[in-house]
N, C-alpha and C positions, 0 to 999 in steps of 0.2 A: 598490460598494466602487472608491475610486479608487485611482490608479496607482501611488501611493505608499504606503500599504498594501500592494499587492501587492510591489511591492518588497523591503519589508523582509519581510513572510511568505517570499519568494522566498531572500532573502537568507539567512534564519535556518538555513532548510532545507538549504541548501547547506553549511550552516556545520554543521551537525546531521552531516550523508552524510559531509562527509569526516574531522570526527573520528572516526566510528564506525569507519572503514577505515583510519585512521589507528591506532588501537585495536585492529583485529583486524589489521593488517599487523605491526603491532610485537611481538604475540604469535606469527601464523607465523613470525616470524623467528626468536623466540627458542624456537620450539620450545614454548610454555606450555602445559601439559595441560590446561588453564581454558580454552585455545581453545572447546574443543566447550561446554563449561557455559556460556558467553560467548553462542555462536555459537544455542544454544538458546530464551537467554533474550532475545535482538534479534532474532529471526526477522523474527514479529510485527510489532514497531514498525518493524525496517527496511524490511518491504515498505512501509508505510503512508505512511513517508518517501519514498523512491524514488516512489511514487504519485503524492503531494502535489508532488514536485519535479518531476516531469514534467508535471503540471496549472499 
């Protein structure tokens, strides 16, 4: 895999990671009751994205 492809994948993962935490932070600040449901639905995908982000 060439460096450009890795760079694009990395940027995509960082964007997904950032958007996820912005949504989560906004829900936390608004004291949204749906935060728990959101966390439960996105727990595994969050771990996968975070792991790929590091690699």
